C-alpha positions as CSV (number, residue, x, y, z in Angstrom):
1,M,59.9,87.5,10.2
2,Y,63.1,87.5,8.2
3,Q,66.0,89.4,9.7
4,A,68.7,90.8,7.7
5,L,72.0,89.0,8.0
6,Y,74.1,91.9,9.2
7,R,71.6,92.4,12.0
8,K,71.4,88.7,12.8
9,Y,75.2,88.3,13.0
10,R,76.0,91.5,14.7
11,P,78.8,90.8,17.2
12,Q,77.7,90.4,20.8
13,T,81.1,90.2,22.6
14,F,84.5,91.8,21.8
15,D,85.9,88.4,20.8
16,D,83.3,88.4,17.9
17,V,84.4,91.6,16.4
18,V,86.3,91.0,13.2
19,G,89.6,92.7,12.4
20,Q,89.8,95.3,15.3
21,K,91.9,93.5,17.8
22,P,93.9,96.5,19.0
23,V,90.7,98.2,19.9
24,T,88.8,95.4,21.5
25,E,92.0,94.3,23.6
26,T,92.3,97.7,25.0
27,L,88.7,98.0,25.9
28,K,88.8,94.6,27.6
29,T,91.8,95.5,29.5
30,Q,90.2,98.7,30.8
31,L,87.1,96.7,31.7
32,R,89.1,94.2,33.6
33,T,91.0,96.8,35.6
34,G,88.1,99.3,36.0
35,K,90.1,102.2,34.3
36,L,87.3,103.3,32.2
37,S,87.0,106.9,30.7
38,H,83.9,108.9,30.8
39,A,83.9,109.6,27.0
40,Y,85.1,107.6,24.1
41,L,85.3,108.5,20.4
42,F,85.2,105.7,17.8
43,T,86.1,106.8,14.2
44,G,86.7,104.9,11.0
45,T,84.9,104.1,7.7
46,R,81.5,102.6,7.6
47,G,80.9,99.0,8.4
48,T,83.9,98.4,10.5
49,G,82.3,97.8,13.9
50,K,82.1,101.2,15.6
51,T,78.4,101.0,16.7
52,S,78.7,97.4,17.4
53,C,81.8,98.0,19.9
54,A,79.8,100.9,21.4
55,K,76.9,98.6,22.2
56,I,79.1,96.0,23.6
57,L,80.9,98.5,25.8
58,A,77.6,99.8,27.0
59,K,76.6,96.2,28.1
60,A,80.0,95.5,29.5
61,V,80.2,98.4,31.9
62,N,76.7,97.4,33.3
63,C,77.2,93.6,33.2
64,L,76.8,91.8,36.4
65,D,79.0,88.8,35.4
66,L,81.9,90.1,33.3
67,Q,83.7,87.4,31.5
68,D,87.3,88.4,30.9
69,G,86.3,91.8,29.6
70,N,83.3,90.5,27.6
71,P,79.6,91.0,28.6
72,C,78.0,87.5,29.7
73,G,74.8,88.2,27.7
74,R,72.7,86.4,30.3
75,C,72.3,88.7,33.2
76,A,69.3,91.1,33.5
77,A,71.3,94.1,32.4
78,C,72.7,92.4,29.3
79,R,69.2,91.1,28.3
80,A,67.6,94.5,28.8
81,I,70.1,96.3,26.7
82,D,70.0,93.8,23.9
83,S,66.1,94.0,23.7
84,G,66.3,97.8,23.8
85,S,64.1,98.1,26.9
86,C,66.7,99.6,29.1
87,M,66.0,103.3,29.3
88,D,69.4,104.1,30.8
89,V,71.4,103.1,27.6
90,L,70.3,105.4,24.7
91,E,71.4,105.4,21.1
92,I,71.0,108.8,19.3
93,D,71.2,109.5,15.8
94,A,73.1,112.9,15.5
95,A,72.0,113.3,11.9
96,S,68.4,113.8,12.9
97,N,69.0,115.2,16.3
98,N,71.6,117.8,15.5
99,G,70.0,120.9,17.1
100,V,71.0,122.7,20.1
101,D,67.6,122.1,21.6
102,Q,68.0,118.3,21.5
103,V,71.3,118.4,23.1
104,R,70.1,120.8,25.9
105,A,67.4,118.1,26.6
106,L,70.0,115.4,26.6
107,R,72.2,117.3,29.0
108,D,69.2,118.0,31.4
109,D,68.4,114.3,31.5
110,A,71.9,113.2,31.9
111,I,72.3,114.4,35.5
112,Y,69.8,112.0,36.8
113,S,71.1,108.6,38.2
114,P,70.2,105.4,36.2
115,S,67.2,103.6,37.4
116,E,67.9,100.0,36.1
117,V,71.8,99.7,35.6
118,R,75.0,101.0,37.1
119,K,75.8,103.6,34.3
120,R,73.8,105.7,32.1
121,V,75.3,105.4,28.6
122,Y,74.7,107.7,25.6
123,I,75.7,106.4,22.2
124,V,75.8,109.3,19.7
125,D,76.1,108.0,16.2
126,E,77.4,110.3,13.3
127,V,78.3,112.9,16.0
128,H,80.0,115.0,13.2
129,M,76.5,116.0,12.1
130,L,75.8,118.1,15.2
131,S,75.8,121.9,14.7
132,M,78.5,124.1,16.2
133,A,75.9,125.3,18.9
134,A,75.0,121.7,19.7
135,F,78.7,120.8,20.2
136,N,79.1,123.8,22.5
137,A,76.1,122.7,24.5
138,L,77.6,119.2,24.7
139,L,81.1,120.3,25.6
140,K,80.4,121.1,29.3
141,I,78.8,117.9,30.3
142,I,81.5,115.9,28.5
143,E,84.2,117.9,30.3
144,E,82.8,117.3,33.8
145,P,80.2,114.5,33.7
146,P,78.7,113.0,36.8
147,P,80.2,109.7,38.0
148,H,77.3,107.6,36.6
149,L,77.5,108.9,33.0
150,M,79.4,107.7,29.9
151,F,79.4,109.1,26.4
152,I,80.4,106.9,23.4
153,L,80.6,109.0,20.2
154,A,81.0,107.5,16.7
155,T,81.9,109.3,13.4
156,T,83.0,108.6,10.0
157,E,84.5,112.1,9.4
158,L,86.8,112.9,12.3
159,H,88.0,116.1,10.8
160,K,84.4,117.6,11.4
161,V,84.5,117.1,15.1
162,P,85.8,120.1,17.1
163,A,89.3,119.9,18.8
164,T,87.6,120.8,22.1
165,I,85.5,117.5,22.0
166,L,88.5,115.5,20.7
167,S,90.7,116.5,23.6
168,R,88.1,115.2,26.2
169,C,87.6,111.8,24.6
170,Q,89.6,108.7,24.2
171,R,90.0,108.2,20.7
172,F,90.0,104.7,18.9
173,S,90.5,104.4,15.2
174,F,88.8,101.5,13.4
175,R,90.8,100.3,10.4
176,R,89.5,98.9,7.1
177,L,89.0,95.2,7.2
178,T,91.3,93.1,4.9
179,Q,89.8,91.0,2.2
180,E,90.9,87.9,4.0
181,D,89.0,88.9,7.3
182,I,85.9,89.7,5.4
183,A,86.0,86.5,3.4
184,A,86.5,84.4,6.5
185,R,83.4,86.0,8.1
186,L,81.3,85.5,5.0
187,N,82.2,81.9,4.9
188,F,81.2,81.5,8.5
189,I,77.8,83.1,7.9
190,A,77.3,81.1,4.8
191,Y,78.0,78.0,6.8
192,Q,75.6,78.9,9.6
193,E,72.8,79.8,6.9
194,Q,73.5,76.8,4.8
195,I,74.4,79.0,1.8
196,D,76.5,77.2,-0.9
197,L,79.0,80.0,-1.5
198,E,81.7,79.3,-3.9
199,P,85.4,80.5,-3.2
200,E,85.4,82.6,-6.3
201,A,82.2,84.3,-5.3
202,C,83.4,84.7,-1.7
203,R,86.4,86.5,-2.8
204,L,84.5,88.7,-5.1
205,L,82.2,89.7,-2.4
206,A,85.1,90.4,-0.2
207,R,86.8,92.7,-2.7
208,L,83.4,94.6,-3.4
209,A,82.9,95.2,0.3
210,D,86.0,97.6,0.1
211,G,86.9,97.1,3.8
212,A,83.4,97.3,5.2
213,L,82.1,94.1,6.7
214,R,78.5,95.2,6.9
215,D,78.6,95.9,3.1
216,G,80.0,92.4,2.4
217,V,77.3,90.7,4.5
218,S,74.6,92.8,2.8
219,L,75.9,91.8,-0.7
220,L,75.9,88.1,0.5
221,D,72.3,88.5,1.6
222,Q,71.2,90.0,-1.7
223,C,73.1,87.3,-3.9
224,A,71.8,84.4,-1.7
225,S,68.2,85.6,-2.1
226,A,68.7,85.7,-5.9
227,A,70.3,82.3,-6.1
228,S,68.3,79.0,-6.6
229,G,71.4,76.9,-6.0
230,A,75.0,77.9,-5.4
231,V,76.1,81.5,-5.2
232,T,78.8,81.7,-8.1
233,A,80.9,84.6,-9.4
234,E,78.7,84.9,-12.5
235,L,75.5,85.2,-10.3
236,V,77.3,87.9,-8.1
237,Y,78.1,89.8,-11.4
238,G,74.5,89.5,-12.7
239,A,72.8,90.3,-9.2
240,L,74.9,93.4,-8.7
241,G,75.0,94.7,-12.3
242,L,78.9,94.4,-12.9
243,A,80.8,93.8,-16.0
244,G,83.0,91.1,-14.5
245,E,86.8,90.5,-14.7
246,K,86.8,89.1,-18.3
247,R,84.7,91.8,-19.8
248,T,86.7,94.5,-18.0
249,A,90.0,92.9,-19.1
250,Q,88.6,92.8,-22.7
251,L,87.7,96.4,-22.7
252,M,91.1,97.4,-21.4
253,E,92.6,95.1,-24.2
254,S,90.6,97.1,-26.8
255,V,91.9,100.3,-25.2
256,A,95.4,99.0,-25.6
257,N,94.9,98.2,-29.2
258,H,93.2,101.5,-29.9
259,D,90.3,99.6,-31.2
260,A,87.3,101.8,-30.6
261,K,85.0,99.7,-32.6
262,T,85.4,96.6,-30.5
263,A,85.3,98.6,-27.3
264,L,82.1,100.2,-28.2
265,E,80.6,96.9,-29.1
266,L,81.6,95.5,-25.7
267,F,80.1,98.4,-24.0
268,S,76.8,98.3,-26.0
269,G,76.5,94.4,-25.1
270,L,77.1,95.2,-21.4
271,Y,74.6,98.1,-21.4
272,A,71.9,96.1,-23.2
273,G,72.5,93.4,-20.5
274,G,71.5,95.9,-17.7
275,K,75.0,96.5,-16.4
276,D,75.3,99.7,-14.5
277,I,77.3,102.4,-16.4
278,A,78.9,103.9,-13.2
279,A,79.9,100.4,-12.0
280,M,81.5,99.6,-15.3
281,L,83.6,102.9,-15.3
282,D,84.5,102.0,-11.6
283,E,85.8,98.5,-12.6
284,L,87.9,100.0,-15.5
285,T,89.3,102.7,-13.1
286,A,90.2,100.0,-10.5
287,L,91.9,97.9,-13.4
288,S,94.0,100.9,-14.6
289,R,94.8,101.8,-11.1
290,D,96.1,98.1,-10.5
291,L,98.2,98.4,-13.7
292,L,99.7,101.6,-12.6
293,I,100.6,100.1,-9.3
294,L,102.3,97.2,-11.0
295,K,104.1,99.5,-13.3
296,T,105.4,101.6,-10.3
297,A,106.0,98.6,-7.9
298,P,106.4,95.4,-9.9
299,K,107.2,93.3,-6.9
300,S,105.2,94.6,-4.0
301,G,102.4,95.7,-6.2
302,L,100.8,92.3,-6.3
303,T,99.7,92.6,-2.7
304,M,98.1,95.9,-3.3
305,L,95.8,94.9,-6.2
306,S,92.1,95.5,-5.8
307,G,91.3,92.2,-7.5
308,V,89.0,93.6,-10.3
309,A,91.1,91.2,-12.7
310,T,93.0,88.2,-12.0
311,D,96.7,88.4,-11.6
312,Q,97.4,86.7,-14.9
313,E,95.0,89.2,-16.7
314,A,96.6,92.2,-15.1
315,L,100.2,90.9,-15.9
316,G,99.1,90.3,-19.5
317,L,98.1,93.9,-20.0
318,L,100.9,95.3,-18.0
319,N,103.3,95.7,-21.0
320,R,100.6,97.2,-23.2
321,F,100.7,100.7,-21.4
322,T,103.1,103.2,-20.3
323,P,102.7,104.9,-16.8
324,A,101.8,108.1,-18.5
325,E,99.1,106.4,-20.6
326,L,97.7,104.6,-17.5
327,L,97.7,108.0,-15.5
328,R,95.8,109.5,-18.4
329,I,93.2,106.6,-18.6
330,T,92.7,106.8,-14.8
331,T,92.2,110.5,-14.8
332,V,89.7,110.5,-17.8
333,L,87.6,107.8,-16.2
334,Q,87.5,109.6,-13.0
335,E,86.5,112.8,-14.6
336,T,83.7,111.1,-16.5
337,A,82.4,109.3,-13.3
338,A,82.4,112.6,-11.4
339,G,80.4,114.3,-14.2
340,F,77.7,111.6,-13.9
341,V,76.0,113.7,-11.1
342,K,75.1,116.5,-13.5
343,S,74.8,114.3,-16.7
344,A,71.8,114.3,-18.9
345,N,72.8,111.2,-20.7
346,R,75.2,108.9,-19.0
347,R,75.5,106.4,-21.9
348,V,76.7,109.2,-24.3
349,D,79.2,110.4,-21.7
350,A,80.6,106.8,-21.2
351,E,80.9,106.3,-25.0
352,L,82.6,109.5,-25.4
353,C,85.0,108.5,-22.6
354,I,85.7,105.2,-24.3
355,L,86.5,106.9,-27.6
356,R,88.9,109.3,-25.8
357,L,90.5,106.4,-24.2
358,C,91.0,104.5,-27.5
359,D,92.1,107.5,-29.5
360,P,94.5,109.8,-27.5
361,S,94.7,112.1,-30.5
362,L,91.2,113.4,-29.9
363,D,92.4,115.2,-26.8
364,L,95.0,117.9,-27.4
365,D,95.7,118.7,-23.7
366,A,99.2,118.2,-22.3
367,R,98.3,115.0,-20.5
368,S,97.3,113.3,-23.7
369,L,100.2,114.6,-25.7
370,N,102.5,113.3,-22.9
371,A,100.8,109.8,-23.0
372,R,101.4,109.7,-26.8
373,L,105.0,110.9,-26.5
374,S,105.8,108.4,-23.8
375,R,104.5,105.5,-26.0
376,V,106.7,106.6,-28.8
377,E,109.7,106.7,-26.3
378,D,108.9,103.3,-24.9
379,Q,108.8,101.8,-28.4
380,L,112.1,103.4,-29.3
381,A,113.7,102.1,-26.2
382,S,112.5,98.6,-26.7
383,G,113.5,98.5,-30.2
384,Q,110.0,98.1,-31.7
385,V,110.3,101.3,-33.7
386,T,113.7,102.4,-35.4
387,V,114.7,105.6,-37.0
388,R,116.0,105.1,-40.5
389,T,118.6,107.6,-41.8
390,A,119.3,108.1,-45.4
391,A,122.8,107.0,-46.6
392,P,125.1,109.8,-47.9
393,A,125.0,110.2,-51.6
394,S,128.1,109.0,-53.3
395,R,130.0,111.6,-55.3
396,E,131.5,111.1,-58.8
397,P,135.2,111.7,-59.0
398,E,136.0,115.1,-60.4
399,D,138.3,115.6,-63.4
400,D,139.3,119.1,-62.8
401,D,142.3,120.2,-60.6
402,R,140.2,121.7,-57.8
403,P,141.3,120.7,-54.2
404,P,139.0,118.5,-52.3
405,M,136.6,119.9,-49.8
406,P,137.9,119.8,-46.2
407,D,136.4,116.8,-44.1
408,D,135.6,118.7,-40.9
409,D,132.8,120.4,-39.0
410,D,133.6,123.8,-40.4
411,A,133.2,122.7,-44.0
412,P,130.3,124.6,-45.8
413,P,127.3,122.5,-46.6
414,V,126.9,121.0,-50.0
415,F,123.6,121.4,-51.6
416,E,122.5,118.9,-54.1
417,E,120.2,119.6,-56.9
418,A,116.7,118.5,-56.4
419,P,115.3,115.7,-58.5
420,P,113.2,116.8,-61.5
421,V,109.4,116.8,-61.0
422,P,107.6,113.9,-62.7
423,R,105.7,114.8,-65.6
424,V,102.0,114.7,-65.6
425,E,100.6,111.4,-67.2
426,E,97.1,110.7,-68.5
427,A,94.9,108.4,-66.7
428,P,94.5,104.8,-68.0
429,S,91.8,104.1,-70.5
430,G,88.4,103.7,-68.9
431,F,89.8,104.8,-65.4
432,W,87.5,107.8,-64.9
433,A,84.3,105.9,-65.9
434,D,85.2,103.0,-63.5
435,F,86.1,105.5,-60.8
436,V,82.9,107.4,-61.2
437,A,80.8,104.2,-61.2
438,R,82.4,103.1,-57.8
439,V,82.6,106.4,-56.0
440,K,79.1,107.7,-56.5
441,P,77.3,105.0,-54.4
442,E,79.6,105.9,-51.3
443,L,78.8,109.6,-51.7
444,S,75.7,111.5,-50.3
445,N,73.3,113.0,-52.7
446,R,75.0,116.5,-52.0
447,Y,78.2,115.3,-53.9
448,K,77.0,112.7,-56.5
449,G,76.0,115.4,-59.1
450,F,79.5,116.5,-59.5
451,F,81.0,113.2,-60.6
452,A,80.0,112.1,-64.1
453,V,81.9,111.4,-67.4
454,G,82.3,114.8,-68.9
455,G,80.9,116.5,-65.9
456,P,82.3,119.5,-64.0
457,V,85.1,117.4,-62.3
458,N,87.9,115.7,-64.4
459,P,91.0,113.6,-63.5
460,Q,94.7,114.4,-63.8
461,L,97.2,111.6,-62.8
462,A,100.8,112.1,-61.8
463,A,103.1,109.9,-59.8
464,G,100.8,108.6,-57.2
465,I,98.6,111.7,-57.0
466,L,95.2,111.9,-58.6
467,T,94.0,115.5,-58.9
468,L,90.3,116.3,-59.2
469,V,90.2,119.3,-61.4
470,A,87.0,121.5,-60.8
471,D,85.6,123.7,-63.5
472,T,84.6,126.4,-61.1
473,G,85.4,127.7,-57.7
474,F,82.0,126.7,-56.5
475,V,82.6,123.0,-57.6
476,L,86.1,123.1,-55.9
477,K,84.6,124.3,-52.7
478,Q,82.0,121.5,-52.7
479,I,84.2,118.6,-53.4
480,D,87.3,119.6,-51.3
481,T,85.9,117.9,-48.1
482,P,86.9,114.6,-46.3
483,A,83.4,113.3,-47.3
484,V,84.7,113.0,-50.9
485,L,88.4,112.7,-50.5
486,E,88.4,109.7,-48.2
487,P,86.3,107.4,-50.4
488,A,88.1,108.8,-53.6
489,T,91.4,107.9,-52.0
490,R,90.4,104.4,-51.3
491,I,88.8,103.7,-54.6
492,A,91.6,105.2,-56.7
493,S,94.2,103.1,-54.8
494,A,92.1,99.9,-55.6
495,L,91.8,100.7,-59.2
496,L,95.3,101.7,-59.8
497,G,96.9,98.9,-57.6
498,Q,99.1,101.3,-55.7
499,P,98.7,103.7,-52.7
500,M,97.3,107.0,-54.1
501,K,96.8,110.5,-52.8
502,V,93.7,112.4,-53.9
503,R,93.7,116.3,-54.1
504,C,91.5,119.0,-55.6
505,T,92.3,122.0,-57.6
506,L,90.8,124.6,-59.9
507,K,91.1,124.3,-63.6
508,G,93.9,126.4,-65.0
509,K,95.0,127.9,-61.6
510,T,97.0,125.3,-59.9
511,N,99.6,122.6,-60.5
512,P,98.1,119.2,-60.3
513,M,101.5,117.8,-59.0
514,T,101.6,120.1,-55.9
515,G,98.0,121.1,-55.4
516,G,99.1,124.7,-55.1
517,K,99.9,127.6,-57.4
518,D,102.0,126.6,-60.5
519,P,105.5,128.5,-60.3
520,L,106.1,127.9,-63.9
521,Q,103.0,129.5,-65.0
522,D,103.7,132.5,-62.7
523,L,107.2,132.8,-64.3
524,L,105.9,132.8,-67.8
525,A,103.2,135.4,-66.9
526,F,106.0,137.6,-65.4
527,G,108.0,137.3,-68.5
528,K,105.1,138.2,-70.7
529,Q,104.4,141.2,-68.5
530,H,108.2,142.2,-68.6
531,E,108.1,141.9,-72.4
532,D,105.1,144.2,-72.6
533,I,106.8,146.8,-70.5
534,V,110.0,146.7,-72.7
535,T,107.8,147.1,-75.8
536,I,106.1,150.2,-74.3
537,R,109.5,151.7,-73.5
538,E,110.8,151.2,-77.0
539,K,107.8,152.9,-78.5
């Protein structure tokens, strides 16, 4: 029967353990000198060798022919422990045996001397899952155990273990494995199993393992079973449902260009190809994190990259973002991924996230405003954007004998007369008919009826402004909307050959030049009213 690779290649001696030399050397020294503790606590992330070292230590303390601190693997005790037939070495899962009754039963059995080997060893995995009552029941026997008893506790969450237990154990911390250590072990397993593993695929699997060797070996097992030939990086991406380095870099490039259309097309293609949405956002998060690290530490940051993109791709994107923008992108991605737990539609959430990343103006929080301001500041500092100031207006020489104005900071300001308002011109001949013919196909049925030659809406043209004059307030309320103004602006600019602005007004009530109330008409109305008052007084 086929055996999983992570079980088949589980370390059998301390020398086989990868990446935990400080721990293994200390344990080997204790075994050689006989200075063993009665209780050990192994802590660290998953897949780093805690349970494997616990089993090796259980064999070593009972081995009849110890080899420089390593169990021989050939004596009766080693073979019995390896096969699981030794009743004196017990492995207990605290996640399913976390009650006080199970611990009391363990404590009652632990007082008896071993029947097959020299020491009775209890390996308690995930010990942090025990209840507080179970910890209290375990405390006394760990504090004063019989000479034939040894406890080896393993946990991934050290902060959940009570201090009373910690103080009675020798603690060994297992570190995360480096990508180089994982890649070396994967190459060894691939050679033993005759798997054609390409270097790029090996590097990718080592990165995806995230410091856990067991995860890396499991991923290799999965990809090797899906491959008919060599295990390539593309096969790894396809087997694990990942977007890949190039696609992730292209998505980030679209975010840098504020190109939401391209970003959504890339996302749609990846989604249709069966890529996992959460995995895609994780890759984007890792890439934005790498860019932020490179922005903060340009020299030493290269050694801290997660490898989700090549060094060249990361350096190519580096100058496209400011640190504030990268911080905002990373935060938005993390918030979206955290909301997947309660999400009704992950695809919609991811698409909204991409839109927010491409267009920071959609968010009005302080983080988004800071990102936009930081981009402007960066452009000003680099000279990409310059601020143009108007040149001072030249003054004509004066013919009178008035003294010149003093040229100092205390001089009163000089106000110049505003330029005259351009007069309203009539639209070119045939303009309105062409405008109506082109704008109606782009409007919904709700607005088409208002646009016709001689209809309820008529044009007025003035110095780059096209005013749509409505006959009634109802018509004005209907057409004064972006659904009408946006296509009207585009078509008017195309017909007149210059950039145009389009506004709406009510007939006889507003000034087509300003789109607001006409001050001249108000003045004339006030004069007429004043004339009526004078006439009444004279009578």
